[in-house]
C-alpha angles and dihedrals in degrees: 000000000000126000094258095061102037121122121245090253092053091047092051091049092049091050091047091052091049090050092051089055089059106040096175090071091049122098090228096045103051116089139122092282091060091049094049092040090062092055128067121243094259094057092045092050091047091053091051093048093048090050092051092047091052090049093051095043090052092048094049104037109018103040103105099178091097094205115159108260102186135048092245091055091050090048091050091050090049093050092049091048091050091050091050092049092051092053093054 
């Protein structure tokens, strides 16, 4: 039977079979494992390293909240605040 005269059930089954042949286009077959599986280990590692670098550069240079991150910074802020309060 040709494609022009097939019933809706036969058409659905044919499309389903074609989709199973190519699982990356399937809703059930596309996930991170398929994406990484298509890349070699060097590309995957490079993507991870670039992501980490962007994260650290943002945290170091672009974070403008200026909250003390370490105990020594908090201690310094506390000592300065205490000195200011004593003067007033």
